[in-house]
N, C-alpha and C positions, 0 to 999 in steps of 0.2 A: 520357761523362757524368762530371761532376765528382763528387768524393766528397761535397761539400756537397749537390748535387742528389740523389744516391743516398740520403743520410741523410734528406733532407726527404721523398723518396718513401716510404721505409720508415716514417718517422714518420707520414706521411699515412695509409698503409695501416693501421697500428696504431690510429690515432685513429678511422678509419672503422669498424674492427672493434669497438672499444670502444663507439663510439656505437651501433652496431647492438645490441650486447649490452645496454647500459643502456636503450635504447628498448624492447627486448623485456621487460626486467625492469619497466620503468615500466608498460607495457601490462598485464603480468601482475598487477602490484600493483593497478592500477585495477580490473581485472576481479575480482580477489579481494575488494577492498573493496566493489565493487558487489554481489557475491554474498553477502558477509557482511552488508551493510546490508539486502539483500533478505530474507535469512533472519531477521534481527532484526525487521524490519518485518512480515514474515509472522506471526511469533510474536505481536507486539503486536496486529495486526489480528485474529488468531484469539481472543486474550484478550478484546478489546472485542466481538467478535461473540458470544462466550459470555456476556459480561456483559449484552449487549443482550437475548439470549434469556432469561437468568435474570430480568431485570427485567420483561420482557414477561409472563412466566409468573406473576409475583407481582402483576400488576394484573388486576382484574376483566376477563374476556373481553369483556363488553359495552362497557366503557370503551375497551378496545383496538380493538374493531371500529369505534367512532366515530372514534377517533384515526386509524386506518388509512384511513378515508374522508375525512380532511382536517380534522376538527374539532380545535379547540384542546383542550388538556387540561381546562381548566375547562368548556368546552362539552360535552366527552365525558362528564365526571363528571356534569354536570347532566342530560344526555340519558339516560344509563344509570339515574340515580336516578329519573327520571320515566318510565321504560320507553318512551322514544321509539325507534321502530324505526330500524334503519340503512337506508341506501339499498339495500343488497343485500336486506334483508328486505322492503322495500317492492316492489322489483322482482320478487322471488320470488312475492309475493302477487298482483301486478298482472296 
């Protein structure tokens, strides 16, 4: 084997090892970024869930009952103001 071939083979092995190392680092970085993004988004989702619950509790339960059954906000407000029973209330009486 010539010296040139030997040096090329040595260089090839080093490059292959470096490639494996950096591919592993890249994979780790991607996984860490995904986990970091997941943690951040989980925090944001929890915030909005809390805000949703806070707002739901600040609205008249009669209005929310009509909204939960598919009424638009305006319809729900009007139905609650006029004491219109919800579908669930009608079913319970029926």
